[in-house]
C-alpha positions in Angstrom: 71.9 15.7 137.8 72.6 18.8 135.9 74.2 21.9 137.5 72.3 24.5 135.5 68.6 25.0 135.1 67.3 24.1 131.7 65.0 26.4 129.5 64.7 30.0 130.3 67.5 31.0 132.6 70.5 32.8 131.3 73.7 34.0 133.0 73.9 37.1 130.8 70.5 38.5 131.6 71.6 41.4 133.9 71.4 45.0 132.8 71.8 48.4 134.4 68.7 50.6 135.0 68.2 53.6 132.6 69.4 56.9 133.9 66.6 59.1 132.4 68.9 61.9 131.2 67.9 64.9 129.2 65.9 68.2 129.3 63.2 68.2 132.0 62.0 71.8 131.6 62.1 73.3 128.1 62.3 77.0 127.2 59.4 79.2 128.4 58.3 76.8 131.1 58.1 78.0 134.8 60.9 76.8 137.2 60.6 76.6 141.0 63.7 76.9 143.3 65.4 73.5 143.3 63.6 72.1 140.2 65.8 70.1 137.8 66.1 71.7 134.4 68.6 69.2 132.8 70.1 65.9 133.7 73.4 65.4 131.8 76.7 63.6 131.8 79.5 66.2 131.3 78.7 69.9 130.7 76.8 69.9 127.4 74.7 72.7 128.8 76.4 75.4 130.9 74.6 77.1 133.9 73.7 80.7 133.4 71.8 83.2 135.6 70.0 81.7 138.6 71.0 78.2 137.6 73.6 76.0 139.4 75.3 72.7 138.6 75.2 69.7 140.8 77.9 67.1 141.5 76.6 64.8 138.6 76.4 67.9 136.2 72.7 68.3 136.8 71.4 71.8 136.2 68.8 73.1 138.7 67.1 76.4 139.4 67.9 78.5 142.4 65.1 81.1 141.9 61.6 81.1 140.7 61.2 82.2 137.0 61.1 81.1 133.4 63.6 78.9 131.7 65.6 80.4 128.8 68.1 78.7 126.5 70.8 80.8 124.7 73.7 79.8 122.5 76.9 81.9 123.2 80.5 82.0 122.1 82.7 81.2 125.1 86.5 81.8 125.2 88.4 79.0 127.0 91.6 79.5 129.0 93.8 78.3 126.2 92.4 81.0 123.9 90.1 78.7 121.9 86.5 79.6 121.4 83.5 77.3 121.3 79.8 77.6 121.0 78.1 76.8 124.3 74.5 76.3 125.2 73.6 78.4 128.3 70.6 77.8 130.5 69.2 80.6 132.6 66.2 81.3 134.7 64.7 84.8 134.5 
């Protein structure tokens, strides 16, 4: 008798579920308090006015308003500057 099943079963068929990252509310859309604006890994987008960052770097609104995306030059602690995408709710 064979140990493994023939035809169709594979030991390498497991895969992780997709994480569904990305922008959930685009610029100009209305945001409610607690609504998720962006799901991300790392801080590609930085929270601005009326936006907070969750433990998994998710950005969410804390007040009702309209989502706005802005690009700013931000100075780091070591003196370097970088262009950063800032998300705010106004």
